[in-house]
Biopython code that builds the backbone (N, CA, C, O; Angstrom):
import numpy as np
from Bio.PDB.StructureBuilder import StructureBuilder

atoms = [
    (1, "MET", "N", (94.370, 42.806, 53.115)),
    (1, "MET", "CA", (94.776, 41.650, 53.865)),
    (1, "MET", "C", (95.352, 40.565, 52.942)),
    (1, "MET", "O", (96.341, 39.918, 53.288)),
    (2, "HIS", "N", (94.746, 40.370, 51.793)),
    (2, "HIS", "CA", (95.229, 39.343, 50.865)),
    (2, "HIS", "C", (96.571, 39.741, 50.249)),
    (2, "HIS", "O", (97.392, 38.879, 49.934)),
    (3, "PHE", "N", (96.792, 41.032, 50.081)),
    (3, "PHE", "CA", (98.092, 41.488, 49.577)),
    (3, "PHE", "C", (99.198, 41.072, 50.532)),
    (3, "PHE", "O", (100.224, 40.539, 50.109)),
    (4, "TRP", "N", (98.990, 41.316, 51.827)),
    (4, "TRP", "CA", (100.014, 40.976, 52.823)),
    (4, "TRP", "C", (100.165, 39.468, 52.949)),
    (4, "TRP", "O", (101.262, 38.979, 53.221)),
    (5, "GLY", "N", (99.091, 38.733, 52.758)),
    (5, "GLY", "CA", (99.194, 37.274, 52.737)),
    (5, "GLY", "C", (100.065, 36.808, 51.583)),
    (5, "GLY", "O", (100.869, 35.889, 51.737)),
    (6, "GLY", "N", (99.906, 37.443, 50.425)),
    (6, "GLY", "CA", (100.757, 37.132, 49.278)),
    (6, "GLY", "C", (102.210, 37.472, 49.541)),
    (6, "GLY", "O", (103.109, 36.735, 49.137)),
    (7, "VAL", "N", (102.442, 38.591, 50.220)),
    (7, "VAL", "CA", (103.811, 38.972, 50.580)),
    (7, "VAL", "C", (104.416, 37.908, 51.494)),
    (7, "VAL", "O", (105.556, 37.489, 51.290)),
    (8, "LEU", "N", (103.667, 37.476, 52.490)),
    (8, "LEU", "CA", (104.165, 36.440, 53.401)),
    (8, "LEU", "C", (104.399, 35.120, 52.679)),
    (8, "LEU", "O", (105.372, 34.423, 52.968)),
    (9, "LEU", "N", (103.527, 34.767, 51.750)),
    (9, "LEU", "CA", (103.738, 33.544, 50.970)),
    (9, "LEU", "C", (104.993, 33.652, 50.110)),
    (9, "LEU", "O", (105.749, 32.688, 49.984)),
    (10, "GLY", "N", (105.213, 34.813, 49.526)),
    (10, "GLY", "CA", (106.426, 35.024, 48.738)),
    (10, "GLY", "C", (107.676, 34.903, 49.583)),
    (10, "GLY", "O", (108.664, 34.309, 49.151)),
    (11, "LEU", "N", (107.642, 35.465, 50.796)),
    (11, "LEU", "CA", (108.786, 35.342, 51.695)),
    (11, "LEU", "C", (108.994, 33.904, 52.137)),
    (11, "LEU", "O", (110.128, 33.428, 52.196)),
    (12, "LEU", "N", (107.915, 33.213, 52.444)),
    (12, "LEU", "CA", (108.005, 31.812, 52.838)),
    (12, "LEU", "C", (108.603, 30.973, 51.708)),
    (12, "LEU", "O", (109.466, 30.128, 51.946)),
    (13, "PHE", "N", (108.148, 31.207, 50.498)),
    (13, "PHE", "CA", (108.666, 30.466, 49.349)),
    (13, "PHE", "C", (110.158, 30.724, 49.183)),
    (13, "PHE", "O", (110.918, 29.795, 48.909)),
    (14, "TYR", "N", (110.584, 31.969, 49.345)),
    (14, "TYR", "CA", (112.001, 32.323, 49.227)),
    (14, "TYR", "C", (112.815, 31.627, 50.320)),
    (14, "TYR", "O", (113.888, 31.089, 50.047)),
    (15, "ILE", "N", (112.311, 31.637, 51.550)),
    (15, "ILE", "CA", (113.031, 31.013, 52.667)),
    (15, "ILE", "C", (113.175, 29.507, 52.438)),
    (15, "ILE", "O", (114.236, 28.936, 52.688)),
    (16, "VAL", "N", (112.108, 28.873, 51.965)),
    (16, "VAL", "CA", (112.160, 27.425, 51.732)),
    (16, "VAL", "C", (113.131, 27.096, 50.605)),
    (16, "VAL", "O", (113.897, 26.139, 50.718)),
    (17, "THR", "N", (113.116, 27.863, 49.530)),
    (17, "THR", "CA", (113.999, 27.556, 48.404)),
    (17, "THR", "C", (115.451, 27.872, 48.705)),
    (17, "THR", "O", (116.346, 27.361, 48.032)),
    (18, "LYS", "N", (115.696, 28.694, 49.690)),
    (18, "LYS", "CA", (117.077, 29.011, 50.070)),
    (18, "LYS", "C", (117.539, 28.214, 51.281)),
    (18, "LYS", "O", (118.638, 28.442, 51.787)),
    (19, "SER", "N", (116.713, 27.279, 51.756)),
    (19, "SER", "CA", (117.120, 26.462, 52.888)),
    (19, "SER", "C", (118.210, 25.486, 52.453)),
    (19, "SER", "O", (118.490, 25.346, 51.262)),
    (20, "ARG", "N", (118.806, 24.830, 53.404)),
    (20, "ARG", "CA", (119.896, 23.904, 53.069)),
    (20, "ARG", "C", (119.402, 22.647, 52.364)),
    (20, "ARG", "O", (120.207, 21.893, 51.819)),
    (21, "PHE", "N", (118.094, 22.410, 52.363)),
    (21, "PHE", "CA", (117.555, 21.232, 51.713)),
    (21, "PHE", "C", (117.259, 21.449, 50.235)),
    (21, "PHE", "O", (117.349, 20.506, 49.449)),
    (22, "PHE", "N", (116.909, 22.661, 49.843)),
    (22, "PHE", "CA", (116.488, 22.900, 48.465)),
    (22, "PHE", "C", (117.437, 23.805, 47.687)),
    (22, "PHE", "O", (117.726, 23.500, 46.530)),
    (23, "SER", "N", (117.919, 24.859, 48.237)),
    (23, "SER", "CA", (118.873, 25.808, 47.663)),
    (23, "SER", "C", (118.889, 25.863, 46.129)),
    (23, "SER", "O", (119.799, 25.327, 45.495)),
    (24, "PHE", "N", (117.888, 26.506, 45.546)),
    (24, "PHE", "CA", (117.866, 26.745, 44.111)),
    (24, "PHE", "C", (117.212, 28.094, 43.849)),
    (24, "PHE", "O", (116.538, 28.656, 44.712)),
    (25, "LYS", "N", (117.425, 28.597, 42.644)),
    (25, "LYS", "CA", (116.824, 29.864, 42.249)),
    (25, "LYS", "C", (115.463, 29.576, 41.623)),
    (25, "LYS", "O", (115.394, 28.978, 40.549)),
    (26, "PRO", "N", (114.386, 29.991, 42.276)),
    (26, "PRO", "CA", (113.059, 29.701, 41.715)),
    (26, "PRO", "C", (112.761, 30.564, 40.498)),
    (26, "PRO", "O", (113.079, 31.753, 40.470)),
    (27, "LYS", "N", (112.167, 29.969, 39.528)),
    (27, "LYS", "CA", (111.735, 30.708, 38.345)),
    (27, "LYS", "C", (110.381, 31.358, 38.623)),
    (27, "LYS", "O", (109.635, 30.915, 39.496)),
    (28, "THR", "N", (110.083, 32.394, 37.885)),
    (28, "THR", "CA", (108.847, 33.143, 38.077)),
    (28, "THR", "C", (107.621, 32.257, 37.878)),
    (28, "THR", "O", (106.628, 32.414, 38.588)),
    (29, "THR", "N", (107.674, 31.337, 36.933)),
    (29, "THR", "CA", (106.523, 30.473, 36.695)),
    (29, "THR", "C", (106.246, 29.557, 37.884)),
    (29, "THR", "O", (105.087, 29.284, 38.196)),
    (30, "LEU", "N", (107.293, 29.083, 38.548)),
    (30, "LEU", "CA", (107.114, 28.240, 39.722)),
    (30, "LEU", "C", (106.505, 29.037, 40.876)),
    (30, "LEU", "O", (105.613, 28.550, 41.572)),
    (31, "VAL", "N", (106.987, 30.253, 41.072)),
    (31, "VAL", "CA", (106.434, 31.115, 42.116)),
    (31, "VAL", "C", (104.982, 31.447, 41.804)),
    (31, "VAL", "O", (104.135, 31.424, 42.698)),
    (32, "LEU", "N", (104.689, 31.753, 40.559)),
    (32, "LEU", "CA", (103.324, 32.069, 40.151)),
    (32, "LEU", "C", (102.395, 30.875, 40.369)),
    (32, "LEU", "O", (101.281, 31.042, 40.865)),
    (33, "ALA", "N", (102.837, 29.690, 40.007)),
    (33, "ALA", "CA", (102.016, 28.493, 40.207)),
    (33, "ALA", "C", (101.745, 28.272, 41.701)),
    (33, "ALA", "O", (100.622, 27.951, 42.088)),
    (34, "PHE", "N", (102.764, 28.442, 42.526)),
    (34, "PHE", "CA", (102.610, 28.295, 43.974)),
    (34, "PHE", "C", (101.593, 29.290, 44.512)),
    (34, "PHE", "O", (100.715, 28.925, 45.295)),
    (35, "LEU", "N", (101.708, 30.540, 44.096)),
    (35, "LEU", "CA", (100.789, 31.575, 44.567)),
    (35, "LEU", "C", (99.357, 31.313, 44.109)),
    (35, "LEU", "O", (98.415, 31.511, 44.877)),
    (36, "ILE", "N", (99.188, 30.874, 42.874)),
    (36, "ILE", "CA", (97.846, 30.595, 42.359)),
    (36, "ILE", "C", (97.204, 29.453, 43.139)),
    (36, "ILE", "O", (96.038, 29.541, 43.522)),
    (37, "VAL", "N", (97.952, 28.394, 43.374)),
    (37, "VAL", "CA", (97.398, 27.244, 44.099)),
    (37, "VAL", "C", (96.977, 27.654, 45.511)),
    (37, "VAL", "O", (95.886, 27.296, 45.955)),
    (38, "ILE", "N", (97.820, 28.392, 46.217)),
    (38, "ILE", "CA", (97.509, 28.770, 47.594)),
    (38, "ILE", "C", (96.359, 29.772, 47.646)),
    (38, "ILE", "O", (95.447, 29.608, 48.456)),
    (39, "THR", "N", (96.378, 30.806, 46.803)),
    (39, "THR", "CA", (95.318, 31.816, 46.882)),
    (39, "THR", "C", (93.967, 31.272, 46.426)),
    (39, "THR", "O", (92.943, 31.587, 47.032)),
    (40, "VAL", "N", (93.949, 30.470, 45.381)),
    (40, "VAL", "CA", (92.686, 29.878, 44.940)),
    (40, "VAL", "C", (92.193, 28.875, 45.987)),
    (40, "VAL", "O", (90.993, 28.788, 46.248)),
    (41, "GLY", "N", (93.107, 28.129, 46.577)),
    (41, "GLY", "CA", (92.733, 27.221, 47.657)),
    (41, "GLY", "C", (92.125, 27.955, 48.835)),
    (41, "GLY", "O", (91.148, 27.497, 49.426)),
    (42, "TRP", "N", (92.705, 29.096, 49.173)),
    (42, "TRP", "CA", (92.158, 29.897, 50.273)),
    (42, "TRP", "C", (90.751, 30.402, 49.930)),
    (42, "TRP", "O", (89.857, 30.374, 50.775)),
    (43, "GLU", "N", (90.565, 30.851, 48.725)),
    (43, "GLU", "CA", (89.244, 31.341, 48.317)),
    (43, "GLU", "C", (88.212, 30.209, 48.316)),
    (43, "GLU", "O", (87.056, 30.428, 48.677)),
    (44, "LEU", "N", (88.617, 29.019, 47.920)),
    (44, "LEU", "CA", (87.712, 27.871, 48.001)),
    (44, "LEU", "C", (87.352, 27.571, 49.456)),
    (44, "LEU", "O", (86.203, 27.258, 49.770)),
    (45, "PHE", "N", (88.333, 27.670, 50.328)),
    (45, "PHE", "CA", (88.081, 27.477, 51.756)),
    (45, "PHE", "C", (87.085, 28.513, 52.263)),
    (45, "PHE", "O", (86.146, 28.174, 52.983)),
    (46, "GLU", "N", (87.288, 29.781, 51.891)),
    (46, "GLU", "CA", (86.343, 30.829, 52.299)),
    (46, "GLU", "C", (84.942, 30.534, 51.776)),
    (46, "GLU", "O", (83.957, 30.739, 52.486)),
    (47, "TYR", "N", (84.849, 30.062, 50.560)),
    (47, "TYR", "CA", (83.544, 29.753, 49.979)),
    (47, "TYR", "C", (82.871, 28.592, 50.718)),
    (47, "TYR", "O", (81.672, 28.631, 50.994)),
    (48, "LEU", "N", (83.651, 27.568, 51.030)),
    (48, "LEU", "CA", (83.083, 26.382, 51.679)),
    (48, "LEU", "C", (82.591, 26.660, 53.090)),
    (48, "LEU", "O", (81.611, 26.062, 53.533)),
    (49, "ILE", "N", (83.259, 27.561, 53.798)),
    (49, "ILE", "CA", (82.792, 27.865, 55.154)),
    (49, "ILE", "C", (81.844, 29.063, 55.151)),
    (49, "ILE", "O", (81.417, 29.538, 56.203)),
    (50, "ARG", "N", (81.527, 29.537, 53.958)),
    (50, "ARG", "CA", (80.594, 30.667, 53.813)),
    (50, "ARG", "C", (81.078, 31.880, 54.600)),
    (50, "ARG", "O", (80.307, 32.529, 55.307)),
    (51, "PHE", "N", (82.360, 32.168, 54.463)),
    (51, "PHE", "CA", (82.960, 33.286, 55.187)),
    (51, "PHE", "C", (82.347, 34.615, 54.771)),
    (51, "PHE", "O", (82.076, 35.477, 55.607)),
    (52, "SER", "N", (82.136, 34.767, 53.496)),
    (52, "SER", "CA", (81.589, 36.015, 52.979)),
    (52, "SER", "C", (80.246, 35.736, 52.321)),
    (52, "SER", "O", (80.168, 34.979, 51.353)),
    (53, "ILE", "N", (79.210, 36.339, 52.836)),
    (53, "ILE", "CA", (77.892, 36.169, 52.231)),
    (53, "ILE", "C", (77.560, 37.456, 51.487)),
    (53, "ILE", "O", (76.447, 37.979, 51.560)),
    (54, "ASN", "N", (78.534, 37.930, 50.791)),
    (54, "ASN", "CA", (78.434, 39.148, 50.013)),
    (54, "ASN", "C", (77.724, 38.828, 48.693)),
    (54, "ASN", "O", (77.918, 37.750, 48.132)),
    (55, "GLY", "N", (76.920, 39.741, 48.206)),
    (55, "GLY", "CA", (76.216, 39.529, 46.956)),
    (55, "GLY", "C", (77.137, 39.526, 45.750)),
    (55, "GLY", "O", (76.799, 38.953, 44.714)),
    (56, "ASP", "N", (78.290, 40.154, 45.870)),
    (56, "ASP", "CA", (79.235, 40.255, 44.766)),
    (56, "ASP", "C", (80.469, 39.397, 45.060)),
    (56, "ASP", "O", (81.595, 39.893, 45.054)),
    (57, "TYR", "N", (80.247, 38.126, 45.313)),
    (57, "TYR", "CA", (81.320, 37.234, 45.742)),
    (57, "TYR", "C", (82.355, 37.013, 44.642)),
    (57, "TYR", "O", (83.545, 36.901, 44.939)),
    (58, "ILE", "N", (81.938, 36.947, 43.395)),
    (58, "ILE", "CA", (82.871, 36.693, 42.286)),
    (58, "ILE", "C", (83.883, 37.826, 42.169)),
    (58, "ILE", "O", (85.082, 37.570, 42.051)),
    (59, "LEU", "N", (83.424, 39.066, 42.198)),
    (59, "LEU", "CA", (84.337, 40.200, 42.113)),
    (59, "LEU", "C", (85.287, 40.223, 43.298)),
    (59, "LEU", "O", (86.478, 40.482, 43.129)),
    (60, "ASP", "N", (84.783, 39.960, 44.484)),
    (60, "ASP", "CA", (85.615, 39.919, 45.683)),
    (60, "ASP", "C", (86.683, 38.838, 45.563)),
    (60, "ASP", "O", (87.832, 39.057, 45.948)),
    (61, "THR", "N", (86.318, 37.682, 45.038)),
    (61, "THR", "CA", (87.263, 36.581, 44.868)),
    (61, "THR", "C", (88.348, 36.936, 43.871)),
    (61, "THR", "O", (89.525, 36.669, 44.117)),
    (62, "VAL", "N", (87.974, 37.530, 42.752)),
    (62, "VAL", "CA", (88.952, 37.911, 41.731)),
    (62, "VAL", "C", (89.931, 38.941, 42.286)),
    (62, "VAL", "O", (91.134, 38.841, 42.045)),
    (63, "ILE", "N", (89.433, 39.921, 43.020)),
    (63, "ILE", "CA", (90.302, 40.937, 43.605)),
    (63, "ILE", "C", (91.233, 40.315, 44.644)),
    (63, "ILE", "O", (92.421, 40.636, 44.682)),
    (64, "ASP", "N", (90.701, 39.428, 45.486)),
    (64, "ASP", "CA", (91.526, 38.774, 46.500)),
    (64, "ASP", "C", (92.644, 37.945, 45.882)),
    (64, "ASP", "O", (93.788, 38.005, 46.335)),
    (65, "VAL", "N", (92.319, 37.173, 44.852)),
    (65, "VAL", "CA", (93.328, 36.351, 44.182)),
    (65, "VAL", "C", (94.373, 37.246, 43.518)),
    (65, "VAL", "O", (95.571, 36.979, 43.619)),
    (66, "PHE", "N", (93.934, 38.291, 42.848)),
    (66, "PHE", "CA", (94.873, 39.208, 42.199)),
    (66, "PHE", "C", (95.816, 39.842, 43.218)),
    (66, "PHE", "O", (97.025, 39.891, 42.992)),
    (67, "LEU", "N", (95.283, 40.321, 44.324)),
    (67, "LEU", "CA", (96.125, 40.959, 45.339)),
    (67, "LEU", "C", (97.110, 39.982, 45.960)),
    (67, "LEU", "O", (98.259, 40.344, 46.213)),
    (68, "GLY", "N", (96.682, 38.749, 46.210)),
    (68, "GLY", "CA", (97.589, 37.745, 46.759)),
    (68, "GLY", "C", (98.730, 37.430, 45.810)),
    (68, "GLY", "O", (99.887, 37.342, 46.220)),
    (69, "ILE", "N", (98.396, 37.262, 44.548)),
    (69, "ILE", "CA", (99.426, 36.972, 43.552)),
    (69, "ILE", "C", (100.349, 38.175, 43.366)),
    (69, "ILE", "O", (101.564, 38.012, 43.246)),
    (70, "PHE", "N", (99.788, 39.367, 43.343)),
    (70, "PHE", "CA", (100.595, 40.578, 43.183)),
    (70, "PHE", "C", (101.579, 40.734, 44.337)),
    (70, "PHE", "O", (102.747, 41.050, 44.111)),
    (71, "GLY", "N", (101.128, 40.518, 45.563)),
    (71, "GLY", "CA", (102.017, 40.635, 46.722)),
    (71, "GLY", "C", (103.150, 39.639, 46.667)),
    (71, "GLY", "O", (104.297, 39.986, 46.947)),
    (72, "GLY", "N", (102.843, 38.395, 46.308)),
    (72, "GLY", "CA", (103.877, 37.371, 46.214)),
    (72, "GLY", "C", (104.869, 37.635, 45.099)),
    (72, "GLY", "O", (106.072, 37.442, 45.278)),
    (73, "LEU", "N", (104.378, 38.073, 43.950)),
    (73, "LEU", "CA", (105.287, 38.371, 42.835)),
    (73, "LEU", "C", (106.134, 39.606, 43.125)),
    (73, "LEU", "O", (107.283, 39.688, 42.691)),
    (74, "LEU", "N", (105.577, 40.555, 43.850)),
    (74, "LEU", "CA", (106.364, 41.730, 44.245)),
    (74, "LEU", "C", (107.558, 41.314, 45.089)),
    (74, "LEU", "O", (108.672, 41.794, 44.875)),
    (75, "VAL", "N", (107.332, 40.428, 46.041)),
    (75, "VAL", "CA", (108.435, 39.911, 46.864)),
    (75, "VAL", "C", (109.424, 39.149, 45.997)),
    (75, "VAL", "O", (110.634, 39.325, 46.137)),
    (76, "HIS", "N", (108.923, 38.306, 45.105)),
    (76, "HIS", "CA", (109.810, 37.512, 44.250)),
    (76, "HIS", "C", (110.719, 38.411, 43.413)),
    (76, "HIS", "O", (111.930, 38.198, 43.367)),
    (77, "PHE", "N", (110.141, 39.410, 42.757)),
    (77, "PHE", "CA", (110.962, 40.275, 41.913)),
    (77, "PHE", "C", (111.915, 41.124, 42.738)),
    (77, "PHE", "O", (113.033, 41.395, 42.300)),
    (78, "THR", "N", (111.496, 41.548, 43.923)),
    (78, "THR", "CA", (112.375, 42.322, 44.793)),
    (78, "THR", "C", (113.545, 41.469, 45.274)),
    (78, "THR", "O", (114.696, 41.902, 45.226)),
    (79, "VAL", "N", (113.251, 40.271, 45.732)),
    (79, "VAL", "CA", (114.311, 39.376, 46.208)),
    (79, "VAL", "C", (115.230, 38.992, 45.064)),
    (79, "VAL", "O", (116.450, 38.965, 45.225)),
    (80, "ARG", "N", (114.653, 38.697, 43.912)),
    (80, "ARG", "CA", (115.481, 38.315, 42.760)),
    (80, "ARG", "C", (116.388, 39.457, 42.326)),
    (80, "ARG", "O", (117.535, 39.232, 41.939)),
    (81, "THR", "N", (115.880, 40.672, 42.389)),
    (81, "THR", "CA", (116.679, 41.820, 41.973)),
    (81, "THR", "C", (117.850, 42.077, 42.908)),
    (81, "THR", "O", (118.948, 42.395, 42.451)),
    (82, "TYR", "N", (117.632, 41.944, 44.207)),
    (82, "TYR", "CA", (118.645, 42.333, 45.170)),
    (82, "TYR", "C", (119.505, 41.199, 45.703)),
    (82, "TYR", "O", (120.575, 41.464, 46.252)),
    (83, "THR", "N", (119.084, 39.943, 45.565)),
    (83, "THR", "CA", (119.875, 38.871, 46.160)),
    (83, "THR", "C", (120.291, 37.771, 45.204)),
    (83, "THR", "O", (121.261, 37.066, 45.482)),
    (84, "MET", "N", (119.618, 37.597, 44.119)),
    (84, "MET", "CA", (119.911, 36.469, 43.221)),
    (84, "MET", "C", (120.631, 36.920, 41.969)),
    (84, "MET", "O", (120.130, 36.731, 40.861)),
    (85, "LYS", "N", (121.776, 37.502, 42.130)),
    (85, "LYS", "CA", (122.518, 37.981, 40.961)),
    (85, "LYS", "C", (123.458, 36.959, 40.442)),
    (85, "LYS", "O", (124.158, 37.207, 39.460)),
]
sb = StructureBuilder()
sb.init_structure("model")
sb.init_model(0)
sb.init_chain("A")
sb.init_seg("    ")
for serial, (resi, resn, name, xyz) in enumerate(atoms, 1):
    if name == "N":
        sb.init_residue(resn, " ", resi, " ")
    sb.init_atom(name, np.array(xyz, "f"), 0.0, 1.0, " ", f" {name:<3s}", serial, name[0])
structure = sb.get_structure()
């Protein structure tokens, strides 16, 4: 689920940066920073509402953050390869 959330965040970031208001080529570091802020923020939200009362919460959080970032970067590199030449 977090992988697909990262994919959607990557697509959203691409759509916003290609809108008529911003229209620029995002660098990988900017996309990475955006993904880290959103995925870590989501995990903090899950922690605060006690969404997961799993005994291994740290491992689950690390995997969720990694998958979210991986999904977003996959979209970024795919879009950059095929559209931003």
